[in-house]
PLY file of the C-alpha trace (Angstrom):
ply
format ascii 1.0
element vertex 193
property float x
property float y
property float z
element edge 192
property int vertex1
property int vertex2
end_header
-4.66 -60.37 9.90
-3.10 -57.40 11.66
-3.87 -53.78 11.07
-1.09 -51.66 9.66
0.37 -49.54 12.44
1.58 -45.99 12.17
5.07 -45.39 13.43
6.59 -42.05 14.26
9.27 -42.63 11.65
6.73 -43.52 8.94
4.58 -40.51 9.78
7.65 -38.25 9.72
8.73 -39.60 6.32
5.24 -39.16 4.90
5.01 -35.57 6.10
8.52 -34.84 4.83
7.65 -36.16 1.37
4.48 -34.06 1.29
6.43 -30.97 2.27
9.14 -31.61 -0.33
6.55 -32.18 -3.05
4.96 -28.82 -2.19
8.33 -27.12 -2.41
9.10 -28.61 -5.81
5.61 -28.21 -7.24
5.09 -24.76 -5.74
1.98 -23.27 -4.30
0.96 -21.12 -7.23
2.52 -17.90 -5.96
4.51 -16.00 -8.50
6.39 -12.73 -8.58
5.16 -12.30 -12.14
2.46 -9.75 -12.64
-0.85 -10.46 -14.32
-0.31 -7.13 -16.06
-0.07 -7.32 -19.86
3.54 -7.96 -20.98
3.50 -4.90 -23.24
3.73 -2.76 -20.10
7.32 -2.69 -18.86
7.69 0.84 -17.50
5.72 3.46 -15.59
5.82 7.14 -14.80
4.16 8.61 -11.70
3.01 12.16 -12.37
3.07 14.58 -9.46
-0.34 14.40 -7.83
-2.53 17.48 -7.59
-3.78 18.48 -4.16
-7.37 19.70 -4.18
-7.77 19.23 -0.43
-7.43 22.01 2.12
-4.27 20.49 3.57
-0.84 21.52 2.46
2.00 19.27 1.24
0.27 15.92 0.75
0.85 15.51 -2.99
4.65 15.12 -3.08
4.79 12.49 -0.30
2.06 10.49 -2.07
3.88 10.52 -5.42
7.15 9.65 -3.65
5.56 6.73 -1.76
4.04 5.36 -4.98
7.28 5.76 -6.94
9.18 4.00 -4.14
6.74 1.05 -4.27
7.25 0.56 -8.01
11.02 0.90 -7.70
11.25 -1.58 -4.82
9.03 -4.10 -6.60
10.83 -3.93 -9.95
8.10 -5.41 -12.17
7.60 -2.01 -13.81
10.64 0.23 -14.28
10.12 3.81 -13.18
11.14 6.01 -16.12
10.71 9.51 -17.54
7.28 10.42 -18.88
8.22 10.25 -22.58
9.58 6.69 -22.15
6.72 5.25 -20.07
4.37 2.46 -21.13
1.97 3.51 -18.35
1.31 6.79 -16.60
-0.25 7.23 -13.17
-2.01 10.54 -12.66
-4.28 11.70 -9.89
-5.34 14.18 -7.29
-5.96 14.23 -3.58
-9.57 15.30 -3.45
-10.25 15.51 0.27
-8.67 15.24 3.68
-10.76 14.99 6.83
-9.86 14.77 10.51
-12.49 13.80 13.08
-12.28 13.40 16.82
-13.20 9.87 17.91
-12.61 9.77 21.67
-12.22 12.28 24.48
-10.71 12.24 27.94
-12.34 13.32 31.24
-11.57 16.96 30.40
-13.43 16.63 27.09
-10.16 16.93 25.14
-9.97 14.83 21.97
-7.50 11.96 22.48
-8.12 9.84 19.40
-8.57 11.03 15.84
-9.75 9.40 12.63
-8.01 10.63 9.49
-9.60 10.03 6.08
-8.06 10.78 2.74
-9.65 10.49 -0.70
-7.87 10.47 -4.05
-8.91 10.14 -7.66
-6.48 8.06 -9.72
-6.11 7.15 -13.38
-3.58 4.74 -14.94
-3.36 4.80 -18.73
-1.23 3.93 -21.75
0.08 7.26 -23.14
0.67 5.83 -26.62
-2.88 4.58 -27.20
-4.81 6.53 -24.56
-6.21 3.20 -23.32
-7.16 3.39 -19.67
-5.89 0.53 -17.55
-8.04 1.63 -14.61
-9.39 4.72 -12.87
-11.12 4.94 -9.53
-11.41 6.77 -6.26
-8.94 5.46 -3.70
-9.28 6.27 -0.02
-7.71 5.43 3.30
-8.62 5.67 6.95
-6.03 5.86 9.72
-6.23 6.61 13.42
-3.92 8.28 15.86
-3.98 9.05 19.52
-2.67 11.97 21.52
-2.21 9.74 24.58
1.35 9.12 25.65
2.49 5.52 25.20
-0.08 4.56 22.58
1.33 2.45 19.77
0.98 4.21 16.42
-1.52 2.38 14.24
1.03 1.68 11.47
2.82 -0.60 13.93
-0.37 -2.63 14.22
-0.66 -3.22 10.47
2.61 -5.03 9.86
4.62 -2.07 8.63
7.19 -2.27 11.41
10.01 -2.96 8.94
9.16 0.02 6.75
10.36 3.48 7.69
7.67 5.75 6.29
8.86 9.29 5.51
6.86 11.62 7.73
4.75 14.43 6.33
5.77 17.68 8.04
2.84 20.01 7.43
0.68 19.30 10.49
0.70 20.71 14.00
1.71 17.55 15.82
4.15 14.77 15.12
1.41 12.16 15.63
-0.79 13.79 13.00
2.19 13.98 10.64
2.82 10.24 11.12
-0.88 9.42 10.65
-0.93 11.43 7.41
2.19 9.59 6.24
0.50 6.27 6.99
-2.66 7.32 5.14
-0.56 8.27 2.11
1.27 4.93 2.33
-2.05 3.04 2.37
-3.28 4.95 -0.70
0.04 4.35 -2.49
-0.16 0.60 -1.74
-3.70 0.41 -3.07
-2.74 2.22 -6.29
0.35 0.03 -6.68
-1.52 -3.27 -6.27
-4.38 -2.22 -8.55
-1.83 -1.38 -11.22
0.36 -4.48 -10.89
-2.57 -6.91 -10.56
-5.41 -5.44 -12.67
-7.98 -8.21 -12.24
0 1
1 2
2 3
3 4
4 5
5 6
6 7
7 8
8 9
9 10
10 11
11 12
12 13
13 14
14 15
15 16
16 17
17 18
18 19
19 20
20 21
21 22
22 23
23 24
24 25
25 26
26 27
27 28
28 29
29 30
30 31
31 32
32 33
33 34
34 35
35 36
36 37
37 38
38 39
39 40
40 41
41 42
42 43
43 44
44 45
45 46
46 47
47 48
48 49
49 50
50 51
51 52
52 53
53 54
54 55
55 56
56 57
57 58
58 59
59 60
60 61
61 62
62 63
63 64
64 65
65 66
66 67
67 68
68 69
69 70
70 71
71 72
72 73
73 74
74 75
75 76
76 77
77 78
78 79
79 80
80 81
81 82
82 83
83 84
84 85
85 86
86 87
87 88
88 89
89 90
90 91
91 92
92 93
93 94
94 95
95 96
96 97
97 98
98 99
99 100
100 101
101 102
102 103
103 104
104 105
105 106
106 107
107 108
108 109
109 110
110 111
111 112
112 113
113 114
114 115
115 116
116 117
117 118
118 119
119 120
120 121
121 122
122 123
123 124
124 125
125 126
126 127
127 128
128 129
129 130
130 131
131 132
132 133
133 134
134 135
135 136
136 137
137 138
138 139
139 140
140 141
141 142
142 143
143 144
144 145
145 146
146 147
147 148
148 149
149 150
150 151
151 152
152 153
153 154
154 155
155 156
156 157
157 158
158 159
159 160
160 161
161 162
162 163
163 164
164 165
165 166
166 167
167 168
168 169
169 170
170 171
171 172
172 173
173 174
174 175
175 176
176 177
177 178
178 179
179 180
180 181
181 182
182 183
183 184
184 185
185 186
186 187
187 188
188 189
189 190
190 191
191 192
């Protein structure tokens, strides 16, 4: 009695069939939201800014609105037509030096931003979720350093830059921090597990 042998052709056919079965069966990923079907639209209220920094609230609301519009699972509508409303405030902004050069000049900064967010049904007052949402980003003053948003897979996204800070790098870091907060709010709303 001979042992069954594995041929390259047989192995290729087996792998091909497995791959095709995965394509037809699917892997469980869906573009459908786990959000209740009664929620079809959303309104993003302008955020309040209780931090000491100027001009953070509009870019945050714009980033969040853009995420909902690009995704399409919840239509962005006027407040009186919305099934859900997002409201919130930026509670704190903090910038800390993390590294210095030989002249004791700060060359790397850590930027932290905290927000308080609430998502609710305006018709019933039922709260979908509320929480504090924060982000941490870093930026460097050294020439040639890659901005941190390039390291997080956002290379295809052109993030609108906040223009209220002294340097372009700090403006970009603030824009990234706002984008991270907006993403967190978006995903918590779309997938409220």
